[in-house]
SERO-4910 file (N, C-alpha, C, O; in steps of 0.05 Angstrom, whole numbers):
BEGIN
 pado doro    nc1    nc2    nc3   cac1   cac2   cac3    cc1    cc2    cc3    oc1    oc2    oc3
  Unk    A   -410   1052   1101   -435   1066   1097   -434   1082   1071   -414   1095   1065
  Unk    A   -455   1080   1055   -457   1093   1029   -477   1116   1031   -500   1112   1037
  Unk    A   -467   1140   1025   -485   1163   1026   -503   1164   1002   -495   1157    980
  Unk    A   -527   1174   1005   -546   1178    983   -552   1207    980   -555   1222    999
  Unk    A   -554   1216    955   -561   1244    950   -591   1247    954   -606   1228    952
  Unk    A   -600   1271    960   -628   1276    966   -646   1271    942   -669   1266    944
  Unk    A   -634   1274    918   -650   1271    893   -650   1242    882   -663   1236    863
  Unk    A   -634   1225    896   -632   1197    886   -658   1182    893   -668   1183    915
  Unk    A   -668   1168    873   -692   1152    877   -687   1128    895   -667   1113    890
  Unk    A   -703   1124    915   -700   1102    933   -705   1075    919   -725   1073    905
  Unk    A   -688   1056    923   -691   1030    911   -690   1009    933   -673   1009    950
  Unk    A   -708    990    932   -709    968    952   -683    952    949   -672    948    928
  Unk    A   -673    943    972   -650    925    972   -655    900    956   -636    888    945
  Unk    A   -680    892    954   -687    868    938   -680    871    909   -674    851    896
  Unk    A   -680    896    899   -675    901    871   -647    913    867   -641    922    845
  Unk    A   -630    912    887   -603    923    885   -583    901    883   -581    884    900
  Unk    A   -568    900    861   -549    878    857   -526    879    877   -519    901    885
  Unk    A   -514    857    884   -491    857    902   -467    873    889   -464    873    865
  Unk    A   -452    886    906   -430    903    896   -406    887    885   -392    895    867
  Unk    A   -402    864    897   -378    848    889   -384    818    893   -402    811    909
  Unk    A   -370    801    879   -351    808    858   -365    819    833   -390    818    831
  Unk    A   -350    828    814   -362    842    790   -380    823    774   -399    832    763
  Unk    A   -372    797    773   -389    778    758   -417    777    769   -437    778    754
  Unk    A   -419    775    796   -446    774    808   -460    801    804   -484    802    800
  Unk    A   -445    823    807   -457    849    804   -470    853    777   -493    860    775
  Unk    A   -455    848    756   -465    853    729   -485    832    720   -503    838    704
  Unk    A   -482    808    730   -502    787    723   -529    794    736   -550    792    722
  Unk    A   -529    802    761   -554    810    774   -566    835    762   -590    838    759
  Unk    A   -548    854    754   -557    879    741   -570    873    714   -590    885    707
  Unk    A   -559    853    700   -570    845    674   -598    835    678   -616    842    663
  Unk    A   -602    818    698   -628    806    703   -648    827    712   -671    826    704
  Unk    A   -639    846    729   -656    867    738   -666    884    715   -688    896    717
  Unk    A   -651    886    694   -658    902    671   -673    886    649   -674    894    626
  Unk    A   -684    863    658   -700    846    639   -728    843    649   -737    820    654
  Unk    A   -744    864    653   -771    861    663   -789    845    644   -810    835    653
  Unk    A   -781    843    619   -797    827    600   -798    798    608   -816    783    599
  Unk    A   -779    789    624   -780    761    633   -805    756    650   -815    734    650
  Unk    A   -814    776    664   -838    773    681   -863    768    664   -881    754    672
  Unk    A   -863    779    640   -886    775    622   -887    746    612   -908    737    604
  Unk    A   -864    733    612   -864    704    605   -869    687    629   -882    666    627
  Unk    A   -859    695    652   -861    679    677   -890    675    686   -898    653    692
  Unk    A   -905    697    687   -932    696    699   -950    676    684   -962    659    697
  Unk    A   -952    678    658   -970    659    644   -959    630    645   -975    611    646
  Unk    A   -933    627    645   -922    600    647   -928    588    674   -935    565    676
  Unk    A   -924    603    695   -931    593    722   -960    586    724   -968    566    736
  Unk    A   -977    603    713  -1006    598    714  -1013    572    699  -1029    556    709
  Unk    A  -1000    568    676  -1006    544    661   -996    519    675  -1010    498    676
  Unk    A   -972    520    687   -960    497    701   -977    491    726   -982    467    731
  Unk    A   -984    511    741  -1000    506    765  -1027    494    757  -1038    477    772
  Unk    A  -1039    503    735  -1064    491    726  -1060    462    717  -1078    445    721
  Unk    A  -1037    456    706  -1031    429    698  -1028    410    722  -1038    388    722
  Unk    A  -1014    419    743  -1010    403    767  -1035    402    784  -1040    381    797
  Unk    A  -1051    423    784  -1075    424    801  -1068    430    830  -1047    442    836
  Unk    A  -1086    422    848  -1082    427    877  -1072    401    890  -1073    380    878
  Unk    A  -1062    403    915  -1051    380    929  -1070    356    931  -1061    333    934
  Unk    A  -1096    361    929  -1115    339    932  -1121    326    905  -1136    306    904
  Unk    A  -1111    337    883  -1115    326    857  -1095    303    851  -1072    305    860
  Unk    A  -1104    283    836  -1086    261    829  -1062    272    812  -1040    261    814
  Unk    A  -1067    292    795  -1046    303    778  -1024    316    794  -1001    318    784
  Unk    A  -1030    324    819  -1009    337    836   -987    317    843   -965    326    851
  Unk    A   -993    291    842   -973    271    849   -949    273    830   -927    265    837
  Unk    A   -955    282    805   -933    285    786   -913    307    796   -889    303    795
  Unk    A   -924    329    806   -907    350    817   -892    339    841   -868    345    844
  Unk    A   -905    324    859   -892    313    882   -868    296    874   -846    297    886
  Unk    A   -871    280    853   -850    262    843   -827    279    831   -804    273    837
  Unk    A   -834    299    815   -813    315    803   -798    332    823   -774    337    821
  Unk    A   -813    341    844   -800    357    865   -780    341    881   -759    351    889
  Unk    A   -787    316    887   -769    298    901   -777    290    929   -760    283    945
  Unk    A   -804    289    934   -813    280    960   -803    251    966   -795    245    988
  Unk    A   -804    234    946   -796    206    949   -766    204    955   -757    184    966
  Unk    A   -750    225    948   -722    224    952   -714    239    978   -692    234    989
  Unk    A   -731    257    987   -725    273   1010   -704    294   1003   -689    303   1021
  Unk    A   -703    302    978   -682    320    968   -691    328    940   -703    312    926
  Unk    A   -687    353    931   -694    360    904   -681    342    883   -657    335    886
  Unk    A   -696    334    863   -685    316    842   -668    331    821   -650    320    809
  Unk    A   -675    357    817   -662    372    796   -632    373    798   -619    369    777
  Unk    A   -619    378    821   -590    378    822   -577    352    813   -554    352    804
  Unk    A   -591    330    817   -580    304    809   -581    301    778   -562    293    766
  Unk    A   -604    308    767   -608    304    738   -591    323    721   -584    316    698
  Unk    A   -585    347    731   -570    366    715   -541    356    709   -528    365    690
  Unk    A   -532    337    726   -505    327    721   -504    310    695   -482    307    683
  Unk    A   -527    300    686   -527    283    662   -521    300    637   -502    294    623
  Unk    A   -537    321    631   -530    336    606   -504    351    608   -489    352    589
  Unk    A   -497    362    631   -471    376    634   -448    357    630   -429    363    615
  Unk    A   -449    334    643   -428    314    640   -426    303    612   -404    300    601
  Unk    A   -449    297    600   -450    286    573   -439    306    553   -424    298    535
  Unk    A   -448    331    555   -439    351    535   -410    359    539   -397    367    520
  Unk    A   -400    356    563   -372    361    567   -356    339    553   -335    344    540
  Unk    A   -366    314    555   -353    292    542   -354    295    511   -335    290    497
  Unk    A   -377    306    502   -380    311    473   -358    331    464   -345    326    443
  Unk    A   -354    352    479   -333    371    471   -306    359    471   -290    364    452
  Unk    A   -299    342    491   -273    329    492   -269    311    467   -249    312    454
  Unk    A   -289    295    461   -288    277    439   -286    292    412   -272    284    394
  Unk    A   -300    314    411   -299    331    386   -271    343    382   -261    344    360
  Unk    A   -259    351    404   -232    363    401   -212    342    392   -194    347    376
  Unk    A   -215    318    403   -197    296    394   -202    290    365   -183    285    350
  Unk    A   -228    290    356   -234    284    328   -222    306    310   -212    300    288
  Unk    A   -224    331    318   -213    353    302   -183    350    298   -172    358    277
  Unk    A   -170    337    317   -141    332    314   -135    310    295   -113    308    284
  Unk    A   -155    292    292   -152    269    273   -180    262    262   -194    246    274
  Unk    A   -186    274    239   -213    271    228   -219    243    217   -241    238    208
  Unk    A   -200    226    218   -204    198    210   -212    180    233   -217    156    230
  Unk    A   -213    192    257   -219    176    281   -249    173    284   -262    190    297
  Unk    A   -261    153    272   -290    149    273   -300    142    301   -322    148    308
  Unk    A   -282    129    317   -291    122    344   -297    147    360   -316    147    376
  Unk    A   -280    167    357   -284    192    372   -310    206    362   -325    218    378
  Unk    A   -315    205    337   -339    217    326   -364    203    337   -383    217    345
  Unk    A   -364    176    337   -387    162    347   -391    167    377   -414    170    387
  Unk    A   -369    168    392   -371    174    421   -382    201    426   -399    205    444
  Unk    A   -374    221    410   -385    249    413   -414    249    408   -430    262    422
  Unk    A   -423    234    387   -451    234    380   -468    220    402   -490    230    408
  Unk    A   -458    198    413   -473    184    434   -476    202    458   -498    203    470
  Unk    A   -455    216    466   -456    234    489   -475    257    484   -488    267    502
  Unk    A   -476    266    459   -495    288    452   -523    279    457   -539    294    469
  Unk    A   -531    256    448   -558    246    451   -564    240    480   -587    244    489
  Unk    A   -544    230    495   -549    225    524   -554    251    538   -572    252    555
  Unk    A   -540    272    531   -544    298    543   -572    309    537   -585    321    554
  Unk    A   -581    305    512   -608    314    505   -630    299    521   -650    311    529
  Unk    A   -625    273    525   -644    258    541   -645    268    570   -666    271    582
  Unk    A   -621    273    581   -619    282    608   -630    310    611   -641    317    633
  Unk    A   -628    327    590   -639    354    592   -669    354    595   -680    372    608
  Unk    A   -682    334    584   -711    332    586   -720    329    616   -737    344    625
  Unk    A   -707    310    629   -714    305    657   -705    329    675   -719    336    694
  Unk    A   -683    341    668   -673    364    683   -692    387    681   -698    401    700
  Unk    A   -703    392    657   -722    414    653   -748    409    668   -758    428    680
  Unk    A   -758    385    668   -783    379    682   -780    383    712   -798    394    725
  Unk    A   -758    373    724   -754    376    753   -748    405    760   -757    414    781
  Unk    A   -734    419    743   -728    447    748   -754    464    748   -757    482    764
  Unk    A   -772    457    730   -797    471    728   -814    467    753   -827    486    763
  Unk    A   -813    443    764   -828    437    789   -818    453    812   -833    460    830
  Unk    A   -792    459    813   -780    475    834   -786    505    830   -790    520    849
  Unk    A   -785    514    805   -787    542    798   -816    553    801   -820    576    806
  Unk    A   -836    536    797   -863    545    794   -874    559    819   -893    574    818
  Unk    A   -861    554    842   -870    567    867   -853    591    875   -855    600    898
  Unk    A   -836    601    858   -820    624    864   -834    650    856   -855    649    842
  Unk    A   -824    672    865   -835    698    856   -812    719    857   -790    713    865
  Unk    A   -818    743    849   -799    765    850   -774    760    834   -775    749    811
  Unk    A   -751    767    845   -725    765    832   -718    736    826   -706    730    805
  Unk    A   -726    718    844   -720    689    839   -735    679    815   -725    663    800
  Unk    A   -760    688    813   -776    679    790   -763    689    764   -762    673    744
  Unk    A   -754    714    763   -742    725    739   -716    711    733   -710    704    710
  Unk    A   -700    706    753   -674    692    750   -679    664    739   -665    654    721
  Unk    A   -699    650    750   -705    623    741   -715    623    712   -709    604    697
  Unk    A   -729    644    704   -739    645    677   -716    648    657   -715    636    636
  Unk    A   -696    665    665   -673    668    648   -657    642    646   -648    634    625
  Unk    A   -654    629    669   -641    603    670   -655    583    651   -641    568    636
  Unk    A   -681    583    651   -696    565    633   -692    572    604   -689    554    587
  Unk    A   -693    598    597   -690    606    570   -662    599    559   -658    590    537
  Unk    A   -642    603    576   -614    596    568   -612    565    564   -600    557    544
  Unk    A   -624    550    582   -623    521    579   -639    512    554   -631    493    540
  Unk    A   -661    526    548   -676    519    524   -660    525    499   -660    509    480
  Unk    A   -645    547    499   -628    554    476   -606    533    473   -599    525    451
  Unk    A   -595    525    495   -574    504    495   -585    479    482   -571    466    466
  Unk    A   -608    471    490   -620    446    480   -626    448    450   -621    429    436
  Unk    A   -636    471    441   -641    475    412   -615    473    396   -614    460    375
  Unk    A   -595    487    406   -569    486    392   -557    458    391   -547    449    370
  Unk    A   -559    444    413   -548    417    414   -565    397    397   -554    378    385
  Unk    A   -591    401    397   -608    384    380   -602    389    351   -601    370    335
  Unk    A   -597    414    343   -589    420    316   -562    408    309   -558    398    287
  Unk    A   -544    409    329   -518    397    325   -520    367    321   -506    356    304
  Unk    A   -538    354    336   -541    325    334   -551    318    306   -542    298    294
  Unk    A   -569    334    295   -580    328    268   -558    332    247   -556    316    229
  Unk    A   -543    354    250   -522    359    230   -501    338    230   -489    332    210
  Unk    A   -496    326    253   -476    304    254   -485    280    237   -468    267    225
  Unk    A   -511    275    237   -521    253    220   -519    259    191   -517    241    174
  Unk    A   -521    285    184   -520    292    155   -491    297    145   -487    305    123
  Unk    A   -472    292    162   -444    294    154   -432    322    157   -409    326    149
  Unk    A   -447    341    168   -436    368    171   -425    372    199   -434    388    215
  Unk    A   -405    355    205   -394    353    232   -381    379    242   -385    386    265
  Unk    A   -366    393    225   -353    417    235   -373    439    242   -369    454    262
  Unk    A   -394    441    226   -415    461    233   -429    452    259   -436    469    276
  Unk    A   -433    426    262   -446    415    286   -429    421    310   -440    428    331
  Unk    A   -403    418    308   -385    424    330   -385    453    338   -384    460    361
  Unk    A   -387    471    318   -389    500    323   -414    506    340   -414    522    358
  Unk    A   -437    493    332   -462    497    347   -460    487    376   -468    500    394
  Unk    A   -449    463    379   -448    451    406   -428    466    423   -431    467    448
  Unk    A   -407    478    411   -388    494    426   -401    519    436   -397    527    459
  Unk    A   -417    532    419   -432    556    428   -452    548    450   -455    563    470
  Unk    A   -464    525    447   -483    516    468   -469    511    494   -480    516    516
  Unk    A   -444    501    493   -429    495    517   -423    521    532   -423    522    557
  Unk    A   -416    542    517   -411    568    530   -436    578    544   -434    588    567
  Unk    A   -460    575    532   -485    583    545   -490    566    570   -501    575    590
  Unk    A   -482    540    568   -486    522    590   -471    531    615   -481    529    637
  Unk    A   -447    541    611   -431    550    633   -444    573    648   -447    573    672
  Unk    A   -454    593    632   -467    616    645   -494    608    657   -500    617    679
  Unk    A   -509    590    644   -534    581    655   -530    566    681   -546    568    700
  Unk    A   -508    550    682   -502    536    707   -495    556    729   -502    551    753
  Unk    A   -482    578    722   -476    598    742   -502    610    753   -505    615    777
  Unk    A   -521    616    735   -547    626    743   -561    606    761   -574    614    781
  Unk    A   -560    581    754   -572    560    771   -559    559    799   -573    555    819
  Unk    A   -533    564    800   -519    565    825   -529    589    842   -531    586    867
  Unk    A   -534    611    829   -545    635    843   -572    628    856   -577    635    879
  Unk    A   -589    614    841   -615    607    852   -612    588    876   -626    591    896
  Unk    A   -594    569    874   -591    549    896   -576    560    920   -585    557    943
  Unk    A   -554    574    915   -537    582    938   -540    610    947   -537    616    971
  Unk    A   -548    628    929   -552    656    938   -582    661    946   -587    673    966
  Unk    A   -600    651    929   -629    655    935   -640    632    952   -663    634    961
  Unk    A   -624    611    956   -632    589    973   -657    575    964   -674    566    980
  Unk    A   -661    573    937   -684    557    927   -677    528    928   -656    519    918
  Unk    A   -693    512    942   -688    484    945   -673    477    970   -666    454    975
  Unk    A   -666    498    986   -652    494   1011   -671    489   1034   -693    500   1034
  Unk    A   -664    472   1053   -680    467   1076   -679    491   1095   -658    496   1107
  Unk    A   -701    506   1097   -701    531   1112   -701    526   1143   -699    546   1158
  Unk    A   -704    502   1152   -705    497   1181   -676    492   1192   -672    493   1216
  Unk    A   -657    487   1174   -630    481   1182   -618    501   1202   -605    492   1222
  Unk    A   -621    527   1198   -608    546   1217   -619    545   1246   -607    556   1264
  Unk    A   -642    532   1249   -655    533   1275   -646    509   1293   -645    486   1283
  Unk    A   -639    515   1317   -626    495   1334   -647    479   1350   -652    455   1345
  Unk    A   -660    492   1370   -679    477   1386   -666    464   1410   -642    460   1410
  Unk    A   -682    458   1430   -671    448   1456   -666    418   1457   -681    402   1446
  Unk    A   -643    411   1469   -637    382   1474   -651    372   1500   -655    348   1503
  Unk    A   -659    391   1517   -673    385   1542   -701    397   1541   -706    416   1525
  Unk    A   -719    386   1557   -746    397   1557   -746    426   1567   -732    433   1586
  Unk    A   -761    443   1552   -764    471   1560   -794    478   1560   -809    468   1543
  Unk    A   -802    494   1580   -830    502   1581   -836    523   1560   -820    541   1556
  Unk    A   -859    519   1546   -866    538   1524   -892    553   1529   -896    574   1517
  Unk    A   -910    542   1546   -936    556   1551   -951    541   1573   -944    518   1580
  Unk    A   -971    555   1583   -989    542   1603  -1007    522   1588  -1018    527   1567
  Unk    A  -1009    498   1600  -1025    477   1588  -1054    486   1585  -1068    478   1565
  Unk    A  -1064    501   1603  -1092    509   1603  -1098    529   1580  -1121    534   1573
  Unk    A  -1077    542   1569  -1081    562   1548  -1082    550   1520  -1089    564   1501
  Unk    A  -1075    525   1518  -1075    512   1491  -1103    503   1483  -1115    486   1496
  Unk    A  -1113    516   1462  -1140    510   1453  -1140    485   1435  -1124    484   1416
  Unk    A  -1157    466   1439  -1158    442   1422  -1165    449   1393  -1182    466   1388
  Unk    A  -1151    436   1375  -1156    440   1346  -1145    466   1334  -1150    471   1311
  Unk    A  -1132    482   1350  -1121    508   1340  -1091    506   1337  -1077    498   1356
  Unk    A  -1080    514   1314  -1051    516   1310  -1041    538   1327  -1049    561   1324
  Unk    A  -1022    532   1344  -1011    552   1363   -981    553   1362   -967    533   1364
  Unk    A   -971    577   1358   -942    581   1355   -930    586   1383   -940    602   1399
  Unk    A   -907    573   1388   -892    577   1413   -863    579   1406   -854    574   1384
  Unk    A   -847    587   1426   -818    589   1423   -805    568   1440   -808    569   1465
  Unk    A   -790    550   1428   -776    529   1442   -746    535   1442   -732    526   1425
  Unk    A   -738    550   1462   -709    558   1465   -699    571   1439   -677    565   1430
  Unk    A   -715    589   1428   -707    604   1404   -716    591   1378   -713    604   1357
  Unk    A   -728    567   1379   -737    554   1354   -768    555   1354   -781    545   1372
  Unk    A   -780    567   1333   -809    568   1332   -821    540   1327   -811    524   1311
  Unk    A   -842    534   1342   -856    508   1339   -885    514   1338   -895    534   1348
  Unk    A   -900    495   1325   -929    498   1323   -941    474   1338   -933    451   1333
  Unk    A   -960    479   1355   -973    459   1371  -1001    454   1361  -1014    472   1351
  Unk    A  -1011    430   1364  -1039    424   1359  -1048    402   1378  -1036    381   1381
  Unk    A  -1070    408   1392  -1081    389   1412  -1105    375   1400  -1124    388   1391
  Unk    A  -1104    349   1400  -1126    332   1391  -1132    312   1413  -1117    294   1418
  Unk    A  -1155    316   1426  -1162    300   1449  -1142    304   1471  -1137    327   1480
  Unk    A  -1129    282   1480  -1109    284   1501  -1080    285   1489  -1061    286   1504
  Unk    A  -1078    285   1462  -1052    284   1449  -1045    312   1439  -1061    326   1428
  Unk    A  -1019    320   1444  -1009    345   1434   -986    339   1414   -967    326   1421
  Unk    A   -990    349   1390   -969    346   1369   -953    372   1368   -963    394   1372
  Unk    A   -927    369   1361   -910    393   1359   -889    388   1337   -874    369   1338
  Unk    A   -888    406   1317   -868    406   1296   -857    434   1293   -868    453   1303
  Unk    A   -835    436   1278   -823    463   1273   -844    480   1258   -858    470   1240
  Unk    A   -845    505   1265   -865    523   1253   -855    536   1228   -871    547   1213
  Unk    A   -829    535   1223   -817    547   1198   -818    526   1176   -805    506   1178
  Unk    A   -834    532   1155   -836    513   1133   -809    508   1120   -794    527   1114
  Unk    A   -802    483   1116   -776    476   1105   -773    485   1076   -750    486   1066
  Unk    A   -795    491   1062   -793    499   1034   -781    527   1031   -759    530   1021
  Unk    A   -797    548   1039   -787    575   1036   -791    591   1062   -790    616   1062
  Unk    A   -795    577   1084   -796    591   1110   -822    602   1119   -823    619   1137
  Unk    A   -844    594   1106   -870    604   1114   -878    595   1142   -868    575   1152
  Unk    A   -896    611   1156   -904    605   1183   -927    585   1184   -950    592   1177
  Unk    A   -921    560   1191   -942    540   1190   -965    545   1209   -988    537   1204
  Unk    A   -960    560   1231   -981    566   1250  -1002    584   1238  -1025    586   1248
  Unk    A   -996    598   1215  -1015    615   1202  -1029    600   1179  -1045    612   1164
  Unk    A  -1022    575   1176  -1034    559   1154  -1061    546   1163  -1074    556   1181
  Unk    A  -1068    525   1149  -1093    511   1155  -1087    482   1163  -1066    471   1157
  Unk    A  -1107    471   1176  -1104    443   1186  -1128    427   1178  -1151    435   1182
  Unk    A  -1122    403   1167  -1144    386   1158  -1135    357   1157  -1114    351   1145
  Unk    A  -1150    339   1170  -1145    310   1169  -1116    303   1176  -1104    287   1163
  Unk    A  -1106    316   1197  -1080    309   1207  -1057    323   1193  -1034    317   1198
  Unk    A  -1063    341   1174  -1043    354   1158  -1044    384   1161  -1066    396   1160
  Unk    A  -1021    397   1165  -1020    426   1166  -1009    435   1139   -989    425   1129
  Unk    A  -1022    456   1128  -1014    466   1101  -1002    494   1105  -1014    511   1118
  Unk    A   -979    498   1092   -966    524   1094   -982    545   1080   -993    540   1058
  Unk    A   -985    569   1092  -1001    590   1079   -988    602   1054  -1002    616   1039
  Unk    A   -962    598   1050   -948    611   1028   -951    595   1002   -959    605    981
  Unk    A   -944    569   1003   -944    553    978   -958    526    981   -956    509    964
  Unk    A   -973    523   1003   -990    499   1007   -975    473   1011   -986    452   1007
  Unk    A   -950    474   1020   -936    450   1027   -951    437   1050   -959    451   1069
  Unk    A   -954    410   1049   -968    396   1070   -950    378   1087   -933    365   1076
  Unk    A   -954    379   1113   -939    362   1132   -957    349   1152   -976    361   1161
  Unk    A   -951    324   1158   -966    310   1179   -958    321   1207   -935    323   1213
  Unk    A   -978    328   1222   -972    339   1249   -961    318   1267   -946    324   1286
  Unk    A   -968    293   1263   -960    272   1282   -930    266   1280   -918    258   1300
  Unk    A   -918    269   1256   -889    262   1253   -873    281   1235   -850    276   1230
  Unk    A   -886    303   1225   -872    322   1208   -866    314   1180   -854    329   1164
  Unk    A   -875    290   1172   -870    280   1145   -883    297   1123   -905    308   1128
  Unk    A   -870    299   1100   -882    314   1078   -905    299   1065   -902    275   1059
  Unk    A   -927    312   1062   -950    299   1049   -952    308   1020   -959    292   1003
  Unk    A   -946    333   1015   -946    343    987   -925    365    984   -919    379   1003
  Unk    A   -915    367    959   -896    388    953   -910    416    952   -934    417    954
  Unk    A   -895    438    950   -867    439    940   -845    432    961   -822    429    953
  Unk    A   -852    430    986   -831    421   1005   -823    392   1000   -839    376    991
  Unk    A   -797    387   1005   -787    359   1002   -774    350   1028   -770    326   1032
  Unk    A   -768    369   1046   -755    363   1072   -777    362   1093   -793    380   1096
  Unk    A   -776    341   1110   -795    338   1132   -790    359   1153   -768    370   1155
  Unk    A   -810    365   1169   -807    383   1191   -796    369   1216   -805    347   1222
  Unk    A   -777    381   1230   -768    369   1255   -791    368   1275   -809    384   1275
  Unk    A   -790    347   1292   -812    343   1311   -801    347   1339   -777    348   1344
  Unk    A   -820    349   1358   -813    353   1386   -827    332   1403   -850    324   1398
  Unk    A   -813    323   1424   -826    307   1445   -841    327   1462   -832    349   1468
  Unk    A   -865    319   1471   -883    337   1486   -890    324   1513   -896    300   1514
  Unk    A   -889    340   1533   -899    331   1559   -911    354   1575   -905    377   1570
  Unk    A   -929    347   1593   -941    367   1611   -929    363   1638   -928    341   1649
  Unk    A   -920    385   1650   -908    384   1676   -913    409   1692   -908    431   1682
  Unk    A   -924    406   1716   -931    429   1733   -948    449   1719   -945    473   1722
  Unk    A   -967    439   1703   -986    456   1689   -976    470   1665   -989    487   1653
  Unk    A   -952    463   1656   -940    475   1632   -934    454   1611   -929    430   1617
  Unk    A   -934    462   1586   -927    445   1564   -897    449   1559   -887    471   1557
  Unk    A   -883    426   1557   -854    427   1553   -847    412   1527   -859    392   1521
  Unk    A   -827    422   1513   -818    410   1488   -789    404   1488   -773    418   1501
  Unk    A   -781    383   1473   -753    376   1469   -751    367   1440   -765    349   1431
  Unk    A   -732    379   1425   -729    372   1397   -718    343   1395   -702    334   1410
  Unk    A   -729    329   1375   -723    300   1372   -702    294   1351   -685    276   1356
  Unk    A   -702    307   1328   -683    298   1307   -672    322   1291   -681    344   1294
  Unk    A   -652    315   1275   -640    335   1258   -659    342   1235   -677    327   1228
  Unk    A   -655    366   1224   -672    375   1202   -665    360   1176   -677    364   1156
***
């Protein structure tokens, strides 16, 4: 327990950096002391959201593709391996060349890996932007710093690539080495977003649900056409009755945990009230991003005047 003095200004835990280890503490403190990042984030998010449009717009399909609906998993973690791997190879080849400056094969290999990394950085940036655009608060600020660091890395490496063509290889290596140092810290920031802030994580995973049928409500109390939240052995579920059919999927949005029962329903699709992720009520499949993970579904039956649910599949 940590005592507070009566004159100490109260600070939300959301804005308080972790105490340990020191790297996380000072990294989070650094970001907390960068409010100017918010002035960049808000207009950028507004512009990107305007570019993608709404889920019913054809342009929104671009966001769905970048987010990874087709993959069932965010695309960004896959693509980031290309620039990081390529630029690591560039550094290794550069070090070998520095040991023997007559080794043209090492120079050519370093240059090829540099350009491969730049190509991969483009796709990585686009998919990262599609994931970041629906964040807010500390995650939004952290993501903005991550993007600025990656942008700086790309500019340094692009400059290095040009200098290599003009014969200024040692200066080019100095630039790419500085870029690699920034890459390491930016990767750390990206890890914070993924593993500490759980951006891109399936939020339904911690919920278990019943292997056997459990009663959740009186059948007579379920109103047709109304999203209704129930508890299935500790797992929130949302029900919808259409005619004689009752659909049931997990009520916790797989994207960032929004309550689907508080969302809207239209043409067989329930939309999350937080970020408008769309899921088919009949099978939990993702209709539109930002969610990429489908909602778990439930088998439904009526017995002795009660509605009973049993979870069907893994998240």
